[in-house]
C-alpha positions as CSV (number, residue, x, y, z in Angstrom):
1,X,-45.9,-9.2,0.3
2,X,-44.5,-11.8,-2.3
3,X,-42.5,-9.6,-3.9
4,X,-40.6,-8.2,-0.9
5,X,-39.7,-11.8,-0.1
6,X,-38.4,-12.1,-3.3
7,X,-36.2,-9.2,-3.3
8,X,-34.9,-10.4,0.2
9,X,-34.4,-13.8,-1.3
10,X,-32.5,-12.4,-4.2
11,X,-30.4,-10.3,-2.2
12,X,-29.7,-13.2,0.5
13,X,-28.5,-15.5,-2.6
14,X,-26.8,-12.6,-4.2
15,X,-24.8,-12.2,-0.9
16,X,-24.1,-15.8,-0.8
17,X,-23.0,-16.3,-4.1
18,X,-20.5,-13.0,-3.3
19,X,-19.0,-14.6,-0.3
20,X,-18.9,-18.2,-1.8
21,X,-16.6,-16.8,-4.9
22,X,-16.1,-13.1,-4.7
23,X,-14.6,-12.5,-1.3
24,X,-11.4,-14.6,-2.4
25,X,-10.3,-12.2,-4.7
26,X,-10.9,-9.1,-2.3
27,X,-8.6,-10.5,0.2
28,X,-6.0,-11.6,-2.3
29,X,-5.1,-8.1,-3.0
30,X,-5.5,-6.8,0.9
31,X,-2.9,-9.5,1.6
32,X,-0.7,-8.1,-1.5
33,X,-0.4,-4.6,0.0
34,X,0.3,-5.3,3.6
35,X,3.7,-4.7,4.6
36,X,6.5,-6.6,6.0
37,X,6.9,-6.7,9.8
38,X,9.6,-6.2,11.6
39,X,9.7,-9.6,12.9
40,X,10.0,-10.7,9.1
41,X,12.1,-7.9,7.9
42,X,15.8,-9.8,7.6
43,X,17.4,-5.9,7.5
44,X,15.3,-5.4,10.7
45,X,16.8,-8.9,12.6
46,X,20.6,-8.6,11.6
47,X,20.6,-5.0,13.0
48,X,18.9,-6.3,16.1
49,X,21.4,-9.3,16.2
50,X,24.4,-6.4,15.7
51,X,22.8,-4.4,18.6
52,X,22.5,-7.5,20.7
53,X,26.4,-8.7,19.9
54,X,27.8,-5.3,20.3
55,X,25.9,-5.0,23.9
56,X,27.0,-8.1,25.1
57,X,30.9,-7.4,24.3
58,X,30.4,-3.9,25.9
59,X,28.6,-4.9,28.9
60,X,26.4,-2.2,28.6
61,X,22.4,-3.0,29.3
62,X,20.1,-2.7,25.7
63,X,18.0,0.4,25.4
């Protein structure tokens, strides 16, 4: 019974240490792979502004 408690305690300590020190490294890598959303892409925003300007000048509804 004492060994079982020791194993559970070791697992709990290892998990807490991993969450405290190891999870930051994992998150940084996953953020670096994340793509740029359309609302953050300057090229997309430029095209969107050009389309809106064209629709205002033509008087046609967007879409």
